[in-house]
PQR file with spaces between the fields and no chain letter, atoms N, CA, C, O and H, PARSE charges and radii, in Angstrom:
ATOM       1  N    MET     1      74.449  -27.340   25.711 -0.4000 1.5000
ATOM       2  CA   MET     1      73.614  -26.711   24.724 -0.0000 2.0000
ATOM       3  C    MET     1      73.018  -27.752   23.775  0.5500 1.7000
ATOM       4  O    MET     1      71.847  -27.654   23.407 -0.5500 1.4000
ATOM       5  N    LEU     2      73.810  -28.743   23.380 -0.4000 1.5000
ATOM       6  CA   LEU     2      73.323  -29.776   22.474 -0.0000 2.0000
ATOM       7  C    LEU     2      72.165  -30.546   23.094  0.5500 1.7000
ATOM       8  O    LEU     2      71.184  -30.839   22.411 -0.5500 1.4000
ATOM       9  H    LEU     2      74.761  -28.822   23.680  0.4000 1.0000
ATOM      10  N    MET     3      72.263  -30.874   24.367 -0.4000 1.5000
ATOM      11  CA   MET     3      71.203  -31.629   25.032 -0.0000 2.0000
ATOM      12  C    MET     3      69.904  -30.827   25.043  0.5500 1.7000
ATOM      13  O    MET     3      68.834  -31.390   24.813 -0.5500 1.4000
ATOM      14  H    MET     3      73.060  -30.636   24.922  0.4000 1.0000
ATOM      15  N    ARG     4      69.979  -29.544   25.301 -0.4000 1.5000
ATOM      16  CA   ARG     4      68.787  -28.692   25.323 -0.0000 2.0000
ATOM      17  C    ARG     4      68.136  -28.688   23.947  0.5500 1.7000
ATOM      18  O    ARG     4      66.911  -28.734   23.843 -0.5500 1.4000
ATOM      19  H    ARG     4      70.849  -29.087   25.488  0.4000 1.0000
ATOM      20  N    SER     5      68.941  -28.633   22.891 -0.4000 1.5000
ATOM      21  CA   SER     5      68.431  -28.652   21.533 -0.0000 2.0000
ATOM      22  C    SER     5      67.705  -29.964   21.251  0.5500 1.7000
ATOM      23  O    SER     5      66.642  -29.959   20.631 -0.5500 1.4000
ATOM      24  H    SER     5      69.937  -28.596   22.976  0.4000 1.0000
ATOM      25  N    CYS     6      68.269  -31.086   21.698 -0.4000 1.5000
ATOM      26  CA   CYS     6      67.635  -32.392   21.480 -0.0000 2.0000
ATOM      27  C    CYS     6      66.300  -32.469   22.202  0.5500 1.7000
ATOM      28  O    CYS     6      65.325  -32.961   21.634 -0.5500 1.4000
ATOM      29  H    CYS     6      69.133  -31.089   22.201  0.4000 1.0000
ATOM      30  N    VAL     7      66.232  -32.002   23.423 -0.4000 1.5000
ATOM      31  CA   VAL     7      64.984  -32.024   24.181 -0.0000 2.0000
ATOM      32  C    VAL     7      63.941  -31.142   23.504  0.5500 1.7000
ATOM      33  O    VAL     7      62.779  -31.532   23.400 -0.5500 1.4000
ATOM      34  H    VAL     7      67.024  -31.602   23.885  0.4000 1.0000
ATOM      35  N    CYS     8      64.332  -29.979   23.052 -0.4000 1.5000
ATOM      36  CA   CYS     8      63.399  -29.083   22.362 -0.0000 2.0000
ATOM      37  C    CYS     8      62.847  -29.735   21.106  0.5500 1.7000
ATOM      38  O    CYS     8      61.657  -29.616   20.818 -0.5500 1.4000
ATOM      39  H    CYS     8      65.277  -29.662   23.136  0.4000 1.0000
ATOM      40  N    ARG     9      63.684  -30.410   20.369 -0.4000 1.5000
ATOM      41  CA   ARG     9      63.225  -31.083   19.148 -0.0000 2.0000
ATOM      42  C    ARG     9      62.258  -32.203   19.466  0.5500 1.7000
ATOM      43  O    ARG     9      61.270  -32.387   18.755 -0.5500 1.4000
ATOM      44  H    ARG     9      64.652  -30.507   20.603  0.4000 1.0000
ATOM      45  N    MET    10      62.524  -32.951   20.518 -0.4000 1.5000
ATOM      46  CA   MET    10      61.610  -34.019   20.908 -0.0000 2.0000
ATOM      47  C    MET    10      60.252  -33.451   21.324  0.5500 1.7000
ATOM      48  O    MET    10      59.211  -33.995   20.955 -0.5500 1.4000
ATOM      49  H    MET    10      63.327  -32.802   21.095  0.4000 1.0000
ATOM      50  N    LEU    11      60.263  -32.371   22.083 -0.4000 1.5000
ATOM      51  CA   LEU    11      59.001  -31.753   22.494 -0.0000 2.0000
ATOM      52  C    LEU    11      58.242  -31.203   21.295  0.5500 1.7000
ATOM      53  O    LEU    11      57.012  -31.242   21.277 -0.5500 1.4000
ATOM      54  H    LEU    11      61.109  -31.930   22.383  0.4000 1.0000
ATOM      55  N    TRP    12      58.954  -30.691   20.289 -0.4000 1.5000
ATOM      56  CA   TRP    12      58.331  -30.182   19.074 -0.0000 2.0000
ATOM      57  C    TRP    12      57.707  -31.312   18.259  0.5500 1.7000
ATOM      58  O    TRP    12      56.624  -31.149   17.696 -0.5500 1.4000
ATOM      59  H    TRP    12      59.953  -30.659   20.303  0.4000 1.0000
ATOM      60  N    ALA    13      58.389  -32.460   18.195 -0.4000 1.5000
ATOM      61  CA   ALA    13      58.008  -33.521   17.268 -0.0000 2.0000
ATOM      62  C    ALA    13      56.997  -34.521   17.822  0.5500 1.7000
ATOM      63  O    ALA    13      56.212  -35.080   17.056 -0.5500 1.4000
ATOM      64  H    ALA    13      59.269  -32.592   18.652  0.4000 1.0000
ATOM      65  N    PHE    14      56.995  -34.756   19.121 -0.4000 1.5000
ATOM      66  CA   PHE    14      56.205  -35.855   19.667 -0.0000 2.0000
ATOM      67  C    PHE    14      55.182  -35.412   20.701  0.5500 1.7000
ATOM      68  O    PHE    14      55.364  -34.425   21.413 -0.5500 1.4000
ATOM      69  H    PHE    14      57.632  -34.302   19.743  0.4000 1.0000
ATOM      70  N    ASP    15      54.093  -36.184   20.756 -0.4000 1.5000
ATOM      71  CA   ASP    15      53.173  -36.138   21.888 -0.0000 2.0000
ATOM      72  C    ASP    15      53.632  -37.241   22.827  0.5500 1.7000
ATOM      73  O    ASP    15      53.805  -38.385   22.404 -0.5500 1.4000
ATOM      74  H    ASP    15      53.945  -36.986   20.177  0.4000 1.0000
ATOM      75  N    PHE    16      53.828  -36.911   24.086 -0.4000 1.5000
ATOM      76  CA   PHE    16      54.263  -37.871   25.089 -0.0000 2.0000
ATOM      77  C    PHE    16      53.058  -38.267   25.933  0.5500 1.7000
ATOM      78  O    PHE    16      52.248  -37.419   26.307 -0.5500 1.4000
ATOM      79  H    PHE    16      53.688  -35.983   24.429  0.4000 1.0000
ATOM      80  N    SER    17      52.945  -39.547   26.229 -0.4000 1.5000
ATOM      81  CA   SER    17      51.876  -40.009   27.107 -0.0000 2.0000
ATOM      82  C    SER    17      52.349  -41.279   27.801  0.5500 1.7000
ATOM      83  O    SER    17      53.301  -41.918   27.354 -0.5500 1.4000
ATOM      84  H    SER    17      53.604  -40.236   25.925  0.4000 1.0000
ATOM      85  N    PRO    18      51.680  -41.646   28.900 -0.5600 1.5000
ATOM      86  CA   PRO    18      52.085  -42.885   29.560  0.2800 2.0000
ATOM      87  C    PRO    18      51.719  -44.091   28.695  0.5500 1.7000
ATOM      88  O    PRO    18      50.737  -44.059   27.954 -0.5500 1.4000
ATOM      89  N    ALA    19      52.506  -45.135   28.797 -0.4000 1.5000
ATOM      90  CA   ALA    19      52.156  -46.389   28.125 -0.0000 2.0000
ATOM      91  C    ALA    19      50.881  -46.922   28.772  0.5500 1.7000
ATOM      92  O    ALA    19      50.489  -46.476   29.850 -0.5500 1.4000
ATOM      93  H    ALA    19      53.303  -45.161   29.399  0.4000 1.0000
ATOM      94  N    ARG    20      50.251  -47.861   28.118 -0.4000 1.5000
ATOM      95  CA   ARG    20      49.000  -48.418   28.640 -0.0000 2.0000
ATOM      96  C    ARG    20      49.146  -49.926   28.829  0.5500 1.7000
ATOM      97  O    ARG    20      49.860  -50.595   28.082 -0.5500 1.4000
ATOM      98  H    ARG    20      50.569  -48.224   27.242  0.4000 1.0000
ATOM      99  N    ASP    21      48.457  -50.443   29.843 -0.4000 1.5000
ATOM     100  CA   ASP    21      48.480  -51.891   30.076 -0.0000 2.0000
ATOM     101  C    ASP    21      47.477  -52.577   29.159  0.5500 1.7000
ATOM     102  O    ASP    21      46.853  -51.931   28.317 -0.5500 1.4000
ATOM     103  H    ASP    21      47.877  -49.899   30.450  0.4000 1.0000
ATOM     104  N    GLU    22      47.324  -53.893   29.325 -0.4000 1.5000
ATOM     105  CA   GLU    22      46.440  -54.666   28.447 -0.0000 2.0000
ATOM     106  C    GLU    22      44.973  -54.262   28.563  0.5500 1.7000
ATOM     107  O    GLU    22      44.179  -54.557   27.669 -0.5500 1.4000
ATOM     108  H    GLU    22      47.831  -54.418   30.009  0.4000 1.0000
ATOM     109  N    LYS    23      44.604  -53.592   29.653 -0.4000 1.5000
ATOM     110  CA   LYS    23      43.225  -53.123   29.829 -0.0000 2.0000
ATOM     111  C    LYS    23      43.050  -51.675   29.364  0.5500 1.7000
ATOM     112  O    LYS    23      41.956  -51.117   29.453 -0.5500 1.4000
ATOM     113  H    LYS    23      45.249  -53.352   30.379  0.4000 1.0000
ATOM     114  N    GLY    24      44.137  -51.071   28.867 -0.4000 1.5000
ATOM     115  CA   GLY    24      44.062  -49.701   28.392 -0.0000 2.0000
ATOM     116  C    GLY    24      44.271  -48.656   29.478  0.5500 1.7000
ATOM     117  O    GLY    24      44.098  -47.463   29.230 -0.5500 1.4000
ATOM     118  H    GLY    24      45.025  -51.525   28.794  0.4000 1.0000
ATOM     119  N    GLN    25      44.636  -49.085   30.661 -0.4000 1.5000
ATOM     120  CA   GLN    25      44.879  -48.154   31.763 -0.0000 2.0000
ATOM     121  C    GLN    25      46.292  -47.593   31.678  0.5500 1.7000
ATOM     122  O    GLN    25      47.225  -48.323   31.342 -0.5500 1.4000
ATOM     123  H    GLN    25      44.777  -50.054   30.862  0.4000 1.0000
ATOM     124  N    PRO    26      46.466  -46.300   31.979 -0.5600 1.5000
ATOM     125  CA   PRO    26      47.808  -45.707   31.909  0.2800 2.0000
ATOM     126  C    PRO    26      48.747  -46.294   32.954  0.5500 1.7000
ATOM     127  O    PRO    26      48.351  -46.566   34.087 -0.5500 1.4000
ATOM     128  N    LEU    27      49.997  -46.483   32.549 -0.4000 1.5000
ATOM     129  CA   LEU    27      51.049  -46.963   33.452 -0.0000 2.0000
ATOM     130  C    LEU    27      51.878  -45.757   33.890  0.5500 1.7000
ATOM     131  O    LEU    27      52.830  -45.368   33.213 -0.5500 1.4000
ATOM     132  H    LEU    27      50.319  -46.262   31.628  0.4000 1.0000
ATOM     133  N    TRP    28      51.513  -45.176   35.015 -0.4000 1.5000
ATOM     134  CA   TRP    28      52.203  -43.977   35.507 -0.0000 2.0000
ATOM     135  C    TRP    28      53.529  -44.349   36.137  0.5500 1.7000
ATOM     136  O    TRP    28      53.614  -45.366   36.826 -0.5500 1.4000
ATOM     137  H    TRP    28      50.740  -45.492   35.566  0.4000 1.0000
ATOM     138  N    PRO    29      54.573  -43.549   35.921 -0.5600 1.5000
ATOM     139  CA   PRO    29      55.870  -43.844   36.556  0.2800 2.0000
ATOM     140  C    PRO    29      55.795  -43.602   38.059  0.5500 1.7000
ATOM     141  O    PRO    29      55.045  -42.750   38.536 -0.5500 1.4000
ATOM     142  N    ASP    30      56.584  -44.363   38.780 -0.4000 1.5000
ATOM     143  CA   ASP    30      56.704  -44.185   40.225 -0.0000 2.0000
ATOM     144  C    ASP    30      57.643  -43.008   40.466  0.5500 1.7000
ATOM     145  O    ASP    30      58.816  -43.090   40.101 -0.5500 1.4000
ATOM     146  H    ASP    30      57.194  -45.055   38.393  0.4000 1.0000
ATOM     147  N    PRO    31      57.169  -41.913   41.070 -0.5600 1.5000
ATOM     148  CA   PRO    31      58.030  -40.747   41.258  0.2800 2.0000
ATOM     149  C    PRO    31      59.201  -41.000   42.212  0.5500 1.7000
ATOM     150  O    PRO    31      60.160  -40.228   42.229 -0.5500 1.4000
ATOM     151  N    GLN    32      59.132  -42.075   43.007 -0.4000 1.5000
ATOM     152  CA   GLN    32      60.218  -42.389   43.937 -0.0000 2.0000
ATOM     153  C    GLN    32      61.279  -43.290   43.311  0.5500 1.7000
ATOM     154  O    GLN    32      62.370  -43.430   43.863 -0.5500 1.4000
ATOM     155  H    GLN    32      58.353  -42.703   42.993  0.4000 1.0000
ATOM     156  N    ALA    33      60.976  -43.904   42.165 -0.4000 1.5000
ATOM     157  CA   ALA    33      61.925  -44.818   41.518 -0.0000 2.0000
ATOM     158  C    ALA    33      63.034  -44.007   40.855  0.5500 1.7000
ATOM     159  O    ALA    33      62.774  -43.132   40.030 -0.5500 1.4000
ATOM     160  H    ALA    33      60.089  -43.790   41.716  0.4000 1.0000
ATOM     161  N    ALA    34      64.272  -44.312   41.230 -0.4000 1.5000
ATOM     162  CA   ALA    34      65.403  -43.575   40.674 -0.0000 2.0000
ATOM     163  C    ALA    34      66.641  -44.461   40.672  0.5500 1.7000
ATOM     164  O    ALA    34      66.738  -45.434   41.419 -0.5500 1.4000
ATOM     165  H    ALA    34      64.484  -45.024   41.900  0.4000 1.0000
ATOM     166  N    THR    35      67.580  -44.097   39.814 -0.4000 1.5000
ATOM     167  CA   THR    35      68.886  -44.742   39.817 -0.0000 2.0000
ATOM     168  C    THR    35      69.850  -43.775   40.489  0.5500 1.7000
ATOM     169  O    THR    35      69.637  -42.563   40.492 -0.5500 1.4000
ATOM     170  H    THR    35      67.501  -43.307   39.206  0.4000 1.0000
ATOM     171  N    SER    36      70.894  -44.323   41.046 -0.4000 1.5000
ATOM     172  CA   SER    36      71.823  -43.451   41.745 -0.0000 2.0000
ATOM     173  C    SER    36      73.250  -43.923   41.522  0.5500 1.7000
ATOM     174  O    SER    36      73.630  -45.017   41.937 -0.5500 1.4000
ATOM     175  H    SER    36      71.067  -45.307   41.043  0.4000 1.0000
ATOM     176  N    ASN    37      74.015  -43.098   40.875 -0.4000 1.5000
ATOM     177  CA   ASN    37      75.450  -43.301   40.741 -0.0000 2.0000
ATOM     178  C    ASN    37      76.084  -42.021   41.271  0.5500 1.7000
ATOM     179  O    ASN    37      76.000  -41.733   42.465 -0.5500 1.4000
ATOM     180  H    ASN    37      73.706  -42.209   40.538  0.4000 1.0000
ATOM     181  N    VAL    38      76.702  -41.270   40.407 -0.4000 1.5000
ATOM     182  CA   VAL    38      77.230  -39.973   40.808 -0.0000 2.0000
ATOM     183  C    VAL    38      76.079  -38.972   40.939  0.5500 1.7000
ATOM     184  O    VAL    38      76.068  -38.117   41.825 -0.5500 1.4000
ATOM     185  H    VAL    38      76.770  -41.504   39.437  0.4000 1.0000
ATOM     186  N    THR    39      75.120  -39.107   40.034 -0.4000 1.5000
ATOM     187  CA   THR    39      73.938  -38.241   40.077 -0.0000 2.0000
ATOM     188  C    THR    39      72.686  -39.105   40.173  0.5500 1.7000
ATOM     189  O    THR    39      72.698  -40.276   39.794 -0.5500 1.4000
ATOM     190  H    THR    39      75.128  -39.801   39.314  0.4000 1.0000
ATOM     191  N    ARG    40      71.639  -38.533   40.668 -0.4000 1.5000
ATOM     192  CA   ARG    40      70.365  -39.246   40.784 -0.0000 2.0000
ATOM     193  C    ARG    40      69.493  -38.873   39.600  0.5500 1.7000
ATOM     194  O    ARG    40      69.399  -37.701   39.235 -0.5500 1.4000
ATOM     195  H    ARG    40      71.629  -37.582   40.976  0.4000 1.0000
ATOM     196  N    ARG    41      68.856  -39.869   39.001 -0.4000 1.5000
ATOM     197  CA   ARG    41      67.968  -39.605   37.867 -0.0000 2.0000
ATOM     198  C    ARG    41      66.799  -40.578   37.924  0.5500 1.7000
ATOM     199  O    ARG    41      66.894  -41.629   38.558 -0.5500 1.4000
ATOM     200  H    ARG    41      68.932  -40.821   39.297  0.4000 1.0000
ATOM     201  N    PRO    42      65.690  -40.231   37.259 -0.5600 1.5000
ATOM     202  CA   PRO    42      64.526  -41.123   37.289  0.2800 2.0000
ATOM     203  C    PRO    42      64.846  -42.472   36.652  0.5500 1.7000
ATOM     204  O    PRO    42      65.626  -42.556   35.703 -0.5500 1.4000
ATOM     205  N    ALA    43      64.237  -43.517   37.184 -0.4000 1.5000
ATOM     206  CA   ALA    43      64.379  -44.845   36.592 -0.0000 2.0000
ATOM     207  C    ALA    43      63.633  -44.863   35.262  0.5500 1.7000
ATOM     208  O    ALA    43      62.721  -44.068   35.035 -0.5500 1.4000
ATOM     209  H    ALA    43      63.604  -43.449   37.955  0.4000 1.0000
ATOM     210  N    VAL    44      64.030  -45.769   34.400 -0.4000 1.5000
ATOM     211  CA   VAL    44      63.362  -45.920   33.109 -0.0000 2.0000
ATOM     212  C    VAL    44      61.913  -46.341   33.364  0.5500 1.7000
ATOM     213  O    VAL    44      61.647  -47.167   34.237 -0.5500 1.4000
ATOM     214  H    VAL    44      64.771  -46.414   34.584  0.4000 1.0000
ATOM     215  N    PHE    45      60.996  -45.782   32.614 -0.4000 1.5000
ATOM     216  CA   PHE    45      59.588  -46.122   32.767 -0.0000 2.0000
ATOM     217  C    PHE    45      58.935  -46.229   31.395  0.5500 1.7000
ATOM     218  O    PHE    45      59.397  -45.609   30.437 -0.5500 1.4000
ATOM     219  H    PHE    45      61.211  -45.111   31.905  0.4000 1.0000
ATOM     220  N    PRO    46      57.860  -47.014   31.294 -0.5600 1.5000
ATOM     221  CA   PRO    46      57.195  -47.166   29.997  0.2800 2.0000
ATOM     222  C    PRO    46      56.498  -45.881   29.598  0.5500 1.7000
ATOM     223  O    PRO    46      55.915  -45.188   30.432 -0.5500 1.4000
ATOM     224  N    ARG    47      56.565  -45.569   28.305 -0.4000 1.5000
ATOM     225  CA   ARG    47      55.930  -44.353   27.802 -0.0000 2.0000
ATOM     226  C    ARG    47      55.565  -44.563   26.343  0.5500 1.7000
ATOM     227  O    ARG    47      56.041  -45.496   25.697 -0.5500 1.4000
ATOM     228  H    ARG    47      57.038  -46.132   27.627  0.4000 1.0000
ATOM     229  N    ALA    48      54.725  -43.695   25.841 -0.4000 1.5000
ATOM     230  CA   ALA    48      54.310  -43.758   24.435 -0.0000 2.0000
ATOM     231  C    ALA    48      54.681  -42.441   23.774  0.5500 1.7000
ATOM     232  O    ALA    48      54.366  -41.367   24.285 -0.5500 1.4000
ATOM     233  H    ALA    48      54.338  -42.937   26.366  0.4000 1.0000
ATOM     234  N    LEU    49      55.351  -42.534   22.639 -0.4000 1.5000
ATOM     235  CA   LEU    49      55.708  -41.358   21.846 -0.0000 2.0000
ATOM     236  C    LEU    49      54.984  -41.464   20.515  0.5500 1.7000
ATOM     237  O    LEU    49      55.023  -42.502   19.855 -0.5500 1.4000
ATOM     238  H    LEU    49      55.607  -43.407   22.223  0.4000 1.0000
ATOM     239  N    LYS    50      54.332  -40.394   20.134 -0.4000 1.5000
ATOM     240  CA   LYS    50      53.600  -40.388   18.873 -0.0000 2.0000
ATOM     241  C    LYS    50      53.936  -39.103   18.132  0.5500 1.7000
ATOM     242  O    LYS    50      53.814  -38.019   18.702 -0.5500 1.4000
ATOM     243  H    LYS    50      54.301  -39.551   20.671  0.4000 1.0000
ATOM     244  N    PRO    51      54.360  -39.200   16.869 -0.5600 1.5000
ATOM     245  CA   PRO    51      54.605  -37.960   16.118  0.2800 2.0000
ATOM     246  C    PRO    51      53.352  -37.086   16.121  0.5500 1.7000
ATOM     247  O    PRO    51      52.234  -37.591   16.025 -0.5500 1.4000
ATOM     248  N    ARG    52      53.550  -35.773   16.232 -0.4000 1.5000
ATOM     249  CA   ARG    52      52.421  -34.848   16.341 -0.0000 2.0000
ATOM     250  C    ARG    52      51.531  -34.826   15.104  0.5500 1.7000
ATOM     251  O    ARG    52      50.340  -34.533   15.205 -0.5500 1.4000
ATOM     252  H    ARG    52      54.459  -35.363   16.310  0.4000 1.0000
ATOM     253  N    ASN    53      52.101  -35.134   13.928 -0.4000 1.5000
ATOM     254  CA   ASN    53      51.285  -35.231   12.715 -0.0000 2.0000
ATOM     255  C    ASN    53      52.043  -36.052   11.680  0.5500 1.7000
ATOM     256  O    ASN    53      53.195  -36.426   11.901 -0.5500 1.4000
ATOM     257  H    ASN    53      53.069  -35.371   13.846  0.4000 1.0000
ATOM     258  N    GLU    54      51.393  -36.334   10.542 -0.4000 1.5000
ATOM     259  CA   GLU    54      52.006  -37.187    9.513 -0.0000 2.0000
ATOM     260  C    GLU    54      53.251  -36.549    8.897  0.5500 1.7000
ATOM     261  O    GLU    54      54.217  -37.244    8.580 -0.5500 1.4000
ATOM     262  H    GLU    54      50.458  -36.030   10.362  0.4000 1.0000
ATOM     263  N    GLU    55      53.228  -35.235    8.730 -0.4000 1.5000
ATOM     264  CA   GLU    55      54.386  -34.542    8.152 -0.0000 2.0000
ATOM     265  C    GLU    55      55.614  -34.700    9.043  0.5500 1.7000
ATOM     266  O    GLU    55      56.713  -34.971    8.560 -0.5500 1.4000
ATOM     267  H    GLU    55      52.444  -34.671    8.987  0.4000 1.0000
ATOM     268  N    ILE    56      55.417  -34.532   10.320 -0.4000 1.5000
ATOM     269  CA   ILE    56      56.534  -34.695   11.266 -0.0000 2.0000
ATOM     270  C    ILE    56      56.992  -36.154   11.279  0.5500 1.7000
ATOM     271  O    ILE    56      58.193  -36.421   11.339 -0.5500 1.4000
ATOM     272  H    ILE    56      54.524  -34.312   10.712  0.4000 1.0000
ATOM     273  N    GLY    57      56.055  -37.099   11.224 -0.4000 1.5000
ATOM     274  CA   GLY    57      56.417  -38.516   11.180 -0.0000 2.0000
ATOM     275  C    GLY    57      57.287  -38.832    9.977  0.5500 1.7000
ATOM     276  O    GLY    57      58.269  -39.565   10.092 -0.5500 1.4000
ATOM     277  H    GLY    57      55.080  -36.883   11.176  0.4000 1.0000
ATOM     278  N    ALA    58      56.928  -38.278    8.814 -0.4000 1.5000
ATOM     279  CA   ALA    58      57.720  -38.500    7.599 -0.0000 2.0000
ATOM     280  C    ALA    58      59.111  -37.881    7.746  0.5500 1.7000
ATOM     281  O    ALA    58      60.102  -38.479    7.328 -0.5500 1.4000
ATOM     282  H    ALA    58      56.130  -37.682    8.721  0.4000 1.0000
ATOM     283  N    LEU    59      59.188  -36.698    8.330 -0.4000 1.5000
ATOM     284  CA   LEU    59      60.475  -36.034    8.537 -0.0000 2.0000
ATOM     285  C    LEU    59      61.370  -36.853    9.458  0.5500 1.7000
ATOM     286  O    LEU    59      62.571  -36.971    9.216 -0.5500 1.4000
ATOM     287  H    LEU    59      58.382  -36.212    8.670  0.4000 1.0000
ATOM     288  N    ILE    60      60.799  -37.411   10.497 -0.4000 1.5000
ATOM     289  CA   ILE    60      61.561  -38.247   11.434 -0.0000 2.0000
ATOM     290  C    ILE    60      62.123  -39.472   10.706  0.5500 1.7000
ATOM     291  O    ILE    60      63.285  -39.829   10.897 -0.5500 1.4000
ATOM     292  H    ILE    60      59.823  -37.315   10.694  0.4000 1.0000
ATOM     293  N    LYS    61      61.301  -40.113    9.874 -0.4000 1.5000
ATOM     294  CA   LYS    61      61.768  -41.283    9.124 -0.0000 2.0000
ATOM     295  C    LYS    61      62.889  -40.914    8.158  0.5500 1.7000
ATOM     296  O    LYS    61      63.859  -41.660    8.024 -0.5500 1.4000
ATOM     297  H    LYS    61      60.357  -39.823    9.718  0.4000 1.0000
ATOM     298  N    GLU    62      62.765  -39.767    7.482 -0.4000 1.5000
ATOM     299  CA   GLU    62      63.817  -39.309    6.569 -0.0000 2.0000
ATOM     300  C    GLU    62      65.126  -39.071    7.310  0.5500 1.7000
ATOM     301  O    GLU    62      66.191  -39.488    6.853 -0.5500 1.4000
ATOM     302  H    GLU    62      61.977  -39.161    7.591  0.4000 1.0000
ATOM     303  N    GLU    63      65.043  -38.403    8.447 -0.4000 1.5000
ATOM     304  CA   GLU    63      66.248  -38.120    9.235 -0.0000 2.0000
ATOM     305  C    GLU    63      66.884  -39.407    9.755  0.5500 1.7000
ATOM     306  O    GLU    63      68.109  -39.522    9.794 -0.5500 1.4000
ATOM     307  H    GLU    63      64.178  -38.065    8.818  0.4000 1.0000
ATOM     308  N    ALA    64      66.060  -40.374   10.153 -0.4000 1.5000
ATOM     309  CA   ALA    64      66.591  -41.652   10.630 -0.0000 2.0000
ATOM     310  C    ALA    64      67.331  -42.375    9.508  0.5500 1.7000
ATOM     311  O    ALA    64      68.392  -42.955    9.737 -0.5500 1.4000
ATOM     312  H    ALA    64      65.065  -40.281   10.121  0.4000 1.0000
ATOM     313  N    THR    65      66.777  -42.344    8.299 -0.4000 1.5000
ATOM     314  CA   THR    65      67.426  -42.971    7.154 -0.0000 2.0000
ATOM     315  C    THR    65      68.764  -42.301    6.863  0.5500 1.7000
ATOM     316  O    THR    65      69.764  -42.977    6.624 -0.5500 1.4000
ATOM     317  H    THR    65      65.915  -41.873    8.112  0.4000 1.0000
ATOM     318  N    ARG    66      68.780  -40.964    6.883 -0.4000 1.5000
ATOM     319  CA   ARG    66      70.047  -40.246    6.655 -0.0000 2.0000
ATOM     320  C    ARG    66      71.078  -40.568    7.722  0.5500 1.7000
ATOM     321  O    ARG    66      72.260  -40.726    7.417 -0.5500 1.4000
ATOM     322  H    ARG    66      67.967  -40.414    7.078  0.4000 1.0000
ATOM     323  N    ALA    67      70.641  -40.665    8.972 -0.4000 1.5000
ATOM     324  CA   ALA    67      71.573  -40.975   10.060 -0.0000 2.0000
ATOM     325  C    ALA    67      72.153  -42.378    9.891  0.5500 1.7000
ATOM     326  O    ALA    67      73.350  -42.584   10.090 -0.5500 1.4000
ATOM     327  H    ALA    67      69.681  -40.536    9.220  0.4000 1.0000
ATOM     328  N    GLU    68      71.306  -43.342    9.524 -0.4000 1.5000
ATOM     329  CA   GLU    68      71.802  -44.706    9.304 -0.0000 2.0000
ATOM     330  C    GLU    68      72.820  -44.756    8.175  0.5500 1.7000
ATOM     331  O    GLU    68      73.827  -45.456    8.274 -0.5500 1.4000
ATOM     332  H    GLU    68      70.334  -43.174    9.363  0.4000 1.0000
ATOM     333  N    GLU    69      72.560  -44.014    7.098 -0.4000 1.5000
ATOM     334  CA   GLU    69      73.504  -43.976    5.980 -0.0000 2.0000
ATOM     335  C    GLU    69      74.831  -43.339    6.402  0.5500 1.7000
ATOM     336  O    GLU    69      75.898  -43.807    6.005 -0.5500 1.4000
ATOM     337  H    GLU    69      71.742  -43.446    7.017  0.4000 1.0000
ATOM     338  N    ALA    70      74.765  -42.299    7.186 -0.4000 1.5000
ATOM     339  CA   ALA    70      75.997  -41.638    7.656 -0.0000 2.0000
ATOM     340  C    ALA    70      76.794  -42.562    8.573  0.5500 1.7000
ATOM     341  O    ALA    70      78.025  -42.554    8.547 -0.5500 1.4000
ATOM     342  H    ALA    70      73.897  -41.919    7.508  0.4000 1.0000
ATOM     343  N    LEU    71      76.101  -43.353    9.377 -0.4000 1.5000
ATOM     344  CA   LEU    71      76.795  -44.260   10.301 -0.0000 2.0000
ATOM     345  C    LEU    71      77.476  -45.423    9.579  0.5500 1.7000
ATOM     346  O    LEU    71      78.442  -45.989   10.089 -0.5500 1.4000
ATOM     347  H    LEU    71      75.101  -43.360    9.398  0.4000 1.0000
ATOM     348  N    ARG    72      76.987  -45.771    8.420 -0.4000 1.5000
ATOM     349  CA   ARG    72      77.604  -46.869    7.664 -0.0000 2.0000
ATOM     350  C    ARG    72      79.065  -46.577    7.339  0.5500 1.7000
ATOM     351  O    ARG    72      79.865  -47.504    7.209 -0.5500 1.4000
ATOM     352  H    ARG    72      76.202  -45.310    8.006  0.4000 1.0000
ATOM     353  N    GLU    73      79.417  -45.317    7.208 -0.4000 1.5000
ATOM     354  CA   GLU    73      80.808  -44.934    6.944 -0.0000 2.0000
ATOM     355  C    GLU    73      81.745  -45.385    8.066  0.5500 1.7000
ATOM     356  O    GLU    73      82.943  -45.566    7.847 -0.5500 1.4000
ATOM     357  H    GLU    73      78.768  -44.564    7.313  0.4000 1.0000
ATOM     358  N    TRP    74      81.200  -45.562    9.251 -0.4000 1.5000
ATOM     359  CA   TRP    74      82.030  -45.911   10.415 -0.0000 2.0000
ATOM     360  C    TRP    74      82.068  -47.405   10.700  0.5500 1.7000
ATOM     361  O    TRP    74      82.692  -47.832   11.672 -0.5500 1.4000
ATOM     362  H    TRP    74      80.227  -45.416    9.429  0.4000 1.0000
ATOM     363  N    GLU    75      81.407  -48.206    9.865 -0.4000 1.5000
ATOM     364  CA   GLU    75      81.419  -49.664   10.085 -0.0000 2.0000
ATOM     365  C    GLU    75      82.731  -50.288    9.694  0.5500 1.7000
ATOM     366  O    GLU    75      82.899  -51.501    9.819 -0.5500 1.4000
ATOM     367  H    GLU    75      80.900  -47.860    9.076  0.4000 1.0000
């Protein structure tokens, strides 16, 4: 359930697009590239994440700051 919540939040907060090369062309992932251990999953591929708007970007930065402060307790 937690993983589904994280994915939903990412879809709400970001526009996802392929990364671009030096000429501005999209770098599409290879659909056949995968890692395989116990389960098979797509290989890591370049991508671009952009907050959907400035308000969401500010919220993401605030949450990141709070998370960093909370983690300091465990140092």
